ROSE-4610 file (N, C-alpha, C; in Angstrom, 1 decimal, always signed):
// ROSE-4610
residu = [M/M/M/M/M/M/K/K/K/W/W/W/F/F/F/A/A/A/R/R/R/A/A/A/T/T/T/A/A/A/A/A/A/V/V/V/L/L/L/F/F/F/A/A/A/L/L/L/A/A/A/S/S/S/A/A/A/P/P/P/A/A/A/G/G/G/A/A/A/T/T/T/G/G/G/T/T/T/V/V/V/G/G/G/I/I/I/Q/Q/Q/F/F/F/P/P/P/D/D/D/G/G/G/A/A/A/T/T/T/K/K/K/T/T/T/Y/Y/Y/T/T/T/N/N/N/V/V/V/R/R/R/I/I/I/D/D/D/I/I/I/V/V/V/R/R/R/E/E/E/S/S/S/M/M/M/A/A/A/I/I/I/T/T/T/S/S/S/A/A/A/D/D/D/G/G/G/K/K/K/G/G/G/K/K/K/L/L/L/I/I/I/I/I/I/G/G/G/K/K/K/A/A/A/A/A/A/C/C/C/T/T/T/K/K/K/V/V/V/G/G/G/E/E/E/Q/Q/Q/L/L/L/H/H/H/C/C/C/L/L/L/L/L/L/Y/Y/Y/D/D/D/A/A/A/T/T/T/L/L/L/Q/Q/Q/Q/Q/Q/F/F/F/G/G/G/H/H/H/S/S/S/L/L/L/H/H/H/I/I/I/P/P/P/L/L/L/K/K/K/N/N/N/G/G/G/I/I/I/V/V/V/W/W/W/L/L/L/N/N/N/P/P/P/T/T/T/T/T/T/A/A/A/T/T/T/Q/Q/Q/Q/Q/Q/L/L/L/A/A/A/M/M/M/S/S/S/S/S/S/T/T/T/Q/Q/Q/L/L/L/P/P/P/A/A/A/H/H/H/G/G/G/V/V/V/M/M/M/L/L/L/T/T/T/L/L/L/E/E/E/S/S/S/K/K/K/K/K/K/G/G/G/T/T/T/I/I/I/V/V/V/S/S/S/L/L/L/T/T/T/G/G/G/T/T/T/V/V/V/D/D/D/S/S/S/L/L/L/E/E/E/K/K/K]
num = [1/1/1/2/2/2/3/3/3/4/4/4/5/5/5/6/6/6/7/7/7/8/8/8/9/9/9/10/10/10/11/11/11/12/12/12/13/13/13/14/14/14/15/15/15/16/16/16/17/17/17/18/18/18/19/19/19/20/20/20/21/21/21/22/22/22/23/23/23/24/24/24/25/25/25/26/26/26/27/27/27/28/28/28/29/29/29/30/30/30/31/31/31/32/32/32/33/33/33/34/34/34/35/35/35/36/36/36/37/37/37/38/38/38/39/39/39/40/40/40/41/41/41/42/42/42/43/43/43/44/44/44/45/45/45/46/46/46/47/47/47/48/48/48/49/49/49/50/50/50/51/51/51/52/52/52/53/53/53/54/54/54/55/55/55/56/56/56/57/57/57/58/58/58/59/59/59/60/60/60/61/61/61/62/62/62/63/63/63/64/64/64/65/65/65/66/66/66/67/67/67/68/68/68/69/69/69/70/70/70/71/71/71/72/72/72/73/73/73/74/74/74/75/75/75/76/76/76/77/77/77/78/78/78/79/79/79/80/80/80/81/81/81/82/82/82/83/83/83/84/84/84/85/85/85/86/86/86/87/87/87/88/88/88/89/89/89/90/90/90/91/91/91/92/92/92/93/93/93/94/94/94/95/95/95/96/96/96/97/97/97/98/98/98/99/99/99/100/100/100/101/101/101/102/102/102/103/103/103/104/104/104/105/105/105/106/106/106/107/107/107/108/108/108/109/109/109/110/110/110/111/111/111/112/112/112/113/113/113/114/114/114/115/115/115/116/116/116/117/117/117/118/118/118/119/119/119/120/120/120/121/121/121/122/122/122/123/123/123/124/124/124/125/125/125/126/126/126/127/127/127/128/128/128/129/129/129/130/130/130/131/131/131/132/132/132/133/133/133/134/134/134/135/135/135/136/136/136/137/137/137/138/138/138/139/139/139/140/140/140/141/141/141/142/142/142/143/143/143/144/144/144/145/145/145/146/146/146/147/147/147]
x = [+112.5/+112.6/+112.6/+112.2/+112.1/+113.2/+113.6/+115.3/+115.0/+113.7/+114.0/+114.3/+114.3/+115.0/+116.7/+116.7/+118.4/+118.9/+118.1/+119.0/+118.8/+118.0/+117.8/+119.1/+119.2/+120.2/+120.5/+121.5/+121.7/+120.9/+121.1/+120.0/+118.8/+117.8/+116.7/+116.3/+117.0/+116.9/+116.9/+118.0/+117.9/+116.9/+116.3/+115.3/+114.2/+113.8/+112.9/+112.9/+114.2/+114.4/+113.8/+113.5/+113.1/+111.7/+111.4/+109.6/+108.9/+108.0/+107.3/+106.3/+106.1/+105.1/+103.7/+102.8/+101.4/+100.4/+100.5/+99.4/+98.4/+99.4/+98.0/+97.6/+97.8/+96.9/+95.8/+95.2/+93.7/+93.7/+93.1/+93.0/+91.8/+91.4/+90.2/+90.2/+89.2/+89.3/+87.8/+88.1/+86.4/+86.7/+85.6/+85.7/+85.0/+85.2/+84.7/+83.3/+82.4/+80.9/+80.4/+81.5/+81.2/+81.1/+81.0/+81.3/+82.8/+82.7/+83.4/+84.0/+85.5/+85.6/+86.7/+86.7/+87.7/+88.3/+89.7/+90.6/+90.9/+91.1/+91.6/+92.6/+93.6/+94.7/+95.6/+95.8/+96.7/+98.1/+99.0/+100.4/+101.0/+102.1/+102.8/+104.1/+104.7/+106.4/+107.1/+108.0/+109.2/+110.0/+110.2/+111.0/+112.0/+113.3/+114.5/+113.8/+113.4/+113.1/+111.6/+110.9/+109.3/+108.8/+107.4/+106.5/+105.5/+105.2/+104.2/+102.8/+101.9/+100.3/+99.8/+99.6/+99.2/+97.9/+96.5/+95.5/+95.5/+94.7/+94.6/+94.7/+94.0/+93.9/+95.2/+95.7/+97.2/+96.7/+95.5/+94.9/+95.1/+95.4/+95.3/+96.6/+97.8/+99.0/+98.9/+99.2/+99.4/+101.1/+101.5/+102.8/+103.2/+104.3/+104.4/+105.6/+106.2/+107.2/+108.2/+107.8/+108.4/+108.1/+108.7/+108.6/+109.5/+109.6/+110.4/+110.3/+111.2/+111.4/+112.2/+111.9/+112.4/+112.5/+113.3/+113.4/+113.0/+111.8/+111.1/+111.2/+112.2/+112.2/+112.7/+111.8/+112.5/+111.6/+110.8/+109.7/+110.7/+109.9/+110.1/+108.8/+108.7/+107.7/+108.0/+106.8/+107.3/+106.3/+106.7/+105.2/+105.5/+104.3/+104.5/+104.3/+104.9/+104.5/+104.3/+104.5/+104.0/+103.3/+102.1/+101.9/+101.0/+101.5/+101.1/+100.0/+98.9/+98.1/+98.6/+98.5/+98.7/+97.8/+96.7/+95.3/+95.1/+94.6/+94.1/+95.1/+96.6/+97.6/+97.9/+97.3/+97.8/+98.1/+99.2/+99.4/+99.0/+98.7/+97.7/+98.4/+99.2/+99.6/+98.6/+98.9/+97.7/+98.2/+97.8/+98.3/+97.8/+98.9/+98.6/+98.3/+97.3/+97.3/+98.0/+97.9/+98.5/+98.9/+99.9/+100.1/+101.3/+101.0/+102.1/+102.2/+103.3/+103.2/+104.0/+103.5/+104.5/+105.1/+106.1/+106.5/+107.4/+107.6/+107.5/+109.0/+109.9/+111.1/+111.6/+111.1/+111.7/+110.7/+111.3/+110.6/+109.7/+109.5/+108.8/+107.6/+106.5/+105.4/+106.1/+105.6/+106.5/+104.9/+104.7/+104.0/+104.4/+103.2/+103.7/+103.5/+104.6/+104.9/+103.8/+103.3/+102.2/+100.6/+101.1/+99.5/+99.4/+98.3/+97.9/+98.1/+98.0/+98.5/+99.5/+99.2/+100.6/+100.6/+102.1/+102.2/+102.8/+102.4/+103.2/+104.2/+105.3/+106.7/+106.4/+107.2/+107.2/+105.8/+105.2/+103.8/+104.2/+103.0/+102.7/+101.3/+101.4/+100.1/+100.2/+99.2/+99.6/+97.8/+98.3/+97.0/+97.5/+96.7/+96.9/+95.5/+95.5/+94.6/+94.7/+94.0/+94.3/+93.6/+94.2/+94.0/+92.3/+91.9/+90.7/+89.4/+90.1/+89.5/+89.1/+89.9/+89.7/+90.9/+90.3/+91.0/+91.5/+92.6/+93.3/+93.9/+93.4/+94.0/+94.6/+95.6/+96.3/+96.9/+96.6/+97.3/+97.6/+98.8/+99.4/+101.0/+101.5/+103.1/+103.3/+104.8/+105.4/+105.7/+105.3/+105.8/+106.9/+107.5/+108.9/+109.6/+111.0/+112.0/+112.6/+113.1/+114.1/+114.7/+116.0/+117.1/+117.2]
y = [-46.8/-46.0/-47.1/-46.4/-47.2/-47.4/-48.8/-49.3/-49.3/-49.4/-49.7/-48.4/-47.0/-46.3/-45.9/-46.5/-46.3/-47.4/-48.7/-49.5/-49.2/-48.5/-48.2/-47.7/-47.8/-47.4/-45.8/-45.2/-44.0/-43.2/-44.2/-43.8/-44.1/-44.6/-44.6/-43.3/-43.0/-41.8/-40.5/-40.5/-39.7/-39.3/-40.3/-40.4/-39.8/-40.2/-39.4/-38.2/-38.2/-36.4/-35.6/-35.6/-35.0/-35.1/-35.9/-36.0/-34.8/-34.3/-33.4/-33.0/-31.5/-31.6/-31.2/-31.5/-31.4/-32.1/-32.5/-33.2/-34.1/-34.8/-35.2/-36.8/-37.0/-38.4/-38.3/-39.4/-39.7/-40.7/-40.6/-41.3/-41.7/-43.4/-43.8/-44.6/-44.1/-45.2/-45.4/-46.9/-47.6/-48.2/-47.5/-47.8/-48.9/-49.7/-51.2/-51.2/-50.2/-50.1/-50.1/-49.8/-49.7/-48.9/-47.5/-46.1/-45.8/-44.8/-44.8/-42.9/-42.8/-41.3/-41.2/-40.1/-40.0/-38.7/-38.8/-37.4/-37.4/-36.4/-35.7/-34.7/-34.7/-33.6/-34.0/-34.9/-35.2/-35.3/-34.7/-34.6/-35.7/-36.4/-37.5/-37.3/-37.1/-36.8/-37.9/-38.1/-39.1/-37.9/-38.0/-37.3/-38.2/-38.4/-39.4/-40.6/-41.6/-42.8/-43.0/-42.3/-42.3/-41.5/-42.0/-41.7/-40.7/-39.3/-38.7/-38.3/-38.7/-38.4/-37.6/-36.1/-35.2/-34.8/-34.5/-33.9/-32.6/-32.3/-30.9/-29.9/-30.1/-28.9/-29.0/-29.9/-30.0/-30.0/-30.7/-30.8/-32.1/-32.9/-34.7/-35.0/-36.2/-36.3/-38.0/-38.8/-40.3/-40.5/-41.1/-41.0/-42.6/-43.1/-44.6/-44.6/-45.3/-45.0/-46.4/-47.6/-48.6/-49.5/-50.3/-51.2/-51.9/-53.2/-53.9/-53.9/-53.2/-53.3/-54.2/-54.5/-55.1/-54.6/-54.8/-54.3/-55.2/-54.5/-56.1/-55.1/-55.7/-55.0/-53.9/-52.5/-51.4/-50.3/-51.3/-50.7/-51.2/-50.7/-50.9/-51.9/-52.6/-53.4/-53.5/-52.9/-52.5/-53.3/-54.1/-54.4/-53.5/-52.8/-52.0/-52.7/-51.9/-52.5/-51.3/-49.9/-49.1/-47.7/-47.3/-45.9/-45.1/-43.8/-43.0/-41.9/-41.5/-40.2/-39.2/-37.9/-36.8/-35.7/-35.4/-34.5/-33.9/-32.7/-31.8/-31.8/-31.7/-31.8/-32.6/-34.0/-35.2/-36.3/-37.3/-38.3/-40.0/-40.4/-41.7/-42.8/-44.0/-45.0/-45.8/-46.6/-47.2/-48.3/-49.6/-50.9/-51.6/-52.1/-52.2/-54.1/-54.4/-56.0/-56.3/-55.5/-55.6/-54.4/-54.1/-53.3/-53.4/-53.0/-53.1/-51.5/-51.3/-49.9/-50.8/-50.3/-50.2/-48.8/-48.8/-47.3/-47.6/-46.8/-46.3/-45.3/-45.6/-44.6/-44.1/-44.5/-44.2/-42.9/-42.6/-41.7/-41.6/-43.3/-44.0/-44.7/-45.0/-45.7/-47.2/-47.7/-49.7/-50.3/-51.2/-52.4/-53.1/-53.2/-54.0/-55.3/-56.2/-57.5/-58.5/-59.3/-59.9/-59.3/-58.5/-57.4/-56.7/-56.3/-55.4/-54.1/-53.7/-52.5/-51.7/-50.5/-49.8/-48.5/-48.5/-47.3/-46.1/-44.5/-43.7/-43.4/-42.5/-42.2/-41.5/-42.2/-41.2/-41.8/-43.0/-43.4/-44.3/-43.9/-44.6/-45.4/-46.5/-47.3/-48.2/-47.5/-48.2/-49.0/-49.8/-50.3/-50.9/-50.6/-50.9/-51.2/-51.9/-52.3/-52.3/-51.7/-51.6/-52.6/-52.8/-54.1/-54.0/-52.7/-52.7/-52.5/-53.1/-53.2/-51.8/-50.8/-49.6/-50.2/-50.0/-50.0/-48.8/-48.4/-47.1/-47.5/-46.9/-46.6/-45.8/-45.6/-44.5/-44.7/-43.7/-43.7/-42.5/-42.1/-40.8/-40.9/-39.4/-39.5/-38.9/-39.1/-38.3/-37.1/-36.1/-34.9/-34.1/-34.6/-34.1/-35.2/-35.3/-36.3/-35.5/-35.9/-35.0/-36.3/-36.4/-37.3/-37.0]
z = [+229.6/+228.6/+227.3/+226.0/+224.8/+224.3/+224.5/+223.8/+222.4/+222.0/+220.5/+219.4/+220.0/+219.0/+219.3/+220.6/+221.0/+220.0/+220.0/+219.1/+217.6/+217.3/+215.6/+215.5/+213.7/+213.3/+213.0/+212.8/+212.3/+211.4/+210.3/+209.0/+209.5/+210.2/+210.4/+211.2/+212.2/+212.7/+212.0/+211.1/+210.2/+209.1/+208.9/+207.8/+208.7/+209.8/+210.9/+211.2/+210.9/+211.5/+209.8/+208.7/+207.9/+207.9/+208.7/+208.6/+208.5/+207.7/+207.6/+208.9/+209.0/+210.2/+209.8/+210.5/+210.3/+210.6/+212.0/+212.8/+212.0/+211.4/+210.6/+211.4/+212.4/+213.0/+213.3/+213.4/+214.0/+214.7/+216.2/+217.0/+217.3/+217.3/+217.7/+219.1/+219.7/+221.2/+221.0/+221.7/+221.9/+223.5/+224.0/+225.4/+225.7/+227.1/+227.5/+227.1/+227.4/+227.4/+226.1/+224.6/+223.2/+222.8/+223.8/+223.4/+222.9/+221.6/+220.5/+220.7/+220.7/+220.4/+219.5/+218.7/+217.5/+217.7/+217.4/+217.8/+216.1/+215.6/+214.5/+214.7/+213.9/+213.8/+215.1/+215.4/+216.8/+216.2/+216.8/+217.0/+217.3/+216.4/+216.9/+217.1/+218.6/+218.5/+219.0/+218.3/+219.4/+219.7/+221.1/+221.9/+222.7/+222.1/+222.5/+222.4/+223.6/+223.7/+223.6/+223.5/+223.6/+222.4/+222.6/+221.2/+222.0/+222.1/+222.5/+221.5/+221.5/+220.8/+221.6/+220.7/+221.7/+221.0/+221.9/+221.1/+220.5/+219.2/+218.6/+219.4/+220.6/+221.8/+222.6/+222.5/+223.3/+225.0/+225.0/+226.4/+227.2/+225.9/+226.1/+225.6/+226.2/+225.9/+226.4/+225.2/+225.5/+225.3/+226.4/+226.3/+226.2/+225.2/+225.0/+225.3/+226.6/+227.2/+227.2/+226.5/+226.8/+225.7/+224.7/+224.1/+223.5/+223.1/+222.7/+220.8/+220.2/+218.6/+217.7/+216.9/+215.8/+214.3/+213.5/+212.1/+211.3/+210.4/+209.5/+208.1/+207.3/+206.2/+206.3/+205.9/+206.3/+207.2/+208.0/+209.0/+210.6/+211.4/+213.1/+213.5/+214.2/+214.3/+215.9/+216.5/+218.1/+219.0/+220.0/+221.3/+222.2/+222.5/+223.5/+225.0/+225.9/+227.6/+228.7/+228.1/+229.1/+228.2/+229.0/+228.3/+229.7/+229.4/+230.5/+229.7/+230.4/+229.7/+230.6/+230.4/+230.9/+230.5/+231.1/+231.2/+232.5/+232.0/+233.0/+234.5/+234.0/+235.1/+235.8/+235.3/+236.2/+235.1/+235.5/+234.9/+235.4/+234.4/+234.9/+234.0/+235.0/+234.2/+233.6/+232.5/+231.8/+231.6/+232.6/+232.6/+231.0/+230.5/+228.8/+229.3/+228.6/+228.1/+226.9/+225.7/+224.6/+223.8/+222.9/+222.2/+221.0/+219.8/+218.7/+218.2/+217.4/+216.7/+215.6/+214.3/+213.0/+212.7/+212.3/+212.3/+210.4/+210.0/+208.6/+208.6/+208.8/+209.3/+207.7/+206.2/+205.4/+204.7/+203.4/+202.7/+201.6/+201.8/+200.6/+201.3/+200.6/+201.2/+201.4/+202.3/+202.3/+202.9/+202.6/+202.5/+203.7/+204.8/+206.0/+205.5/+206.3/+206.1/+206.0/+205.3/+205.3/+205.3/+204.5/+205.0/+203.6/+202.9/+202.2/+202.8/+204.1/+204.5/+204.2/+203.9/+203.4/+204.1/+204.7/+205.3/+204.8/+204.9/+204.0/+204.5/+204.1/+204.5/+205.8/+206.8/+208.1/+208.7/+208.4/+209.1/+210.1/+210.8/+212.1/+212.3/+212.6/+213.0/+214.4/+215.3/+216.5/+217.0/+218.0/+218.5/+219.8/+220.9/+222.1/+222.5/+223.6/+224.6/+226.2/+226.9/+228.4/+229.0/+230.1/+231.1/+231.6/+231.3/+231.7/+230.4/+229.0/+227.9/+227.1/+227.1/+226.4/+225.3/+224.2/+222.8/+222.2/+221.8/+221.1/+219.8/+218.9/+217.8/+217.5/+216.6/+215.9/+214.3/+213.2/+212.3/+211.8/+211.3/+211.4/+210.6/+210.6/+210.0/+211.6/+211.6/+212.4/+212.5/+213.6/+213.3/+213.4/+214.4/+214.6/+215.5/+215.6/+216.4/+217.1/+218.3/+219.1/+219.6/+219.3/+219.6/+221.0]
């Protein structure tokens, strides 16, 4: 389970609970052969101690289940350790080479530490690479939080 939300303060969770709905996420996937695929209007849900990223048609879901997080300023910075793809009625564990998530739990835009990148209120930015070389990136805002 993701220990990062269990360790987050009650104030951080409260701020996320007021996140607006709207499926505003965009996922980009670069496959080892160089082919790319983009998914728009993905849903980002934080469910207990995991993050679920669901395609607009609801047929595919990537679940981030383990991470180590630290608070950097107002944001959470997390190193990812576990991912599972649920699709076509099956679950596939995805061994990760590396992965990070930045999460802005506040109601205001925040600039990332030592970067010109800004995250909107309740914004999420994720990048991960599987051991097979597939790269997944996500930007968007949290659609729902279930404690």
